[in-house]
C-alpha positions, 0 to 999 in steps of 0.5 A: 447369077449376079457377079455382085454380092447380095449385100450390094444388090439389096441396096441398089435402086432402079438397077443402077449404081451411083458412083464417083470418079476420082476428080470427075464427079458423080455418074451412074452405071447399070448393074448389067454394064457393071457385070459385063465390063467388070470382074471381081478382083478381091472382096473384104467382108466384116459382117460383125461390124457391117463393113463390106468392100469389093474391088472389081477390075475392068475387063477391057482396061485392067487399070480401071478399078470399081470399088464398092463399099457398104457401110451401115446399109449405105452403098458407096462406089468409086471408079479410079485407077489401080494406082488410086487403090494400090495400097488397099488392094495390096493389103487385102491381097496379102502380097504387099 
């Protein structure tokens, strides 16, 4: 069973996700690597407006976060630090 949502999996081609790193350009990563190195931290799904957002934390470096957004059947992924996503994560986790 995949750690990635069905919504995300349905938009992946060639078993890879293209992602942006904050300040370091675009890269790709295989689904297998994402699933082995990251665990789901928090998910925010609004199916009525087709907006989905998933935050995954790296198992080896807790400061590394992968954010995957799905909007209008397009996938956007960004890797950054916990600080880069801090405000959004705190609001979603309802602890800020």
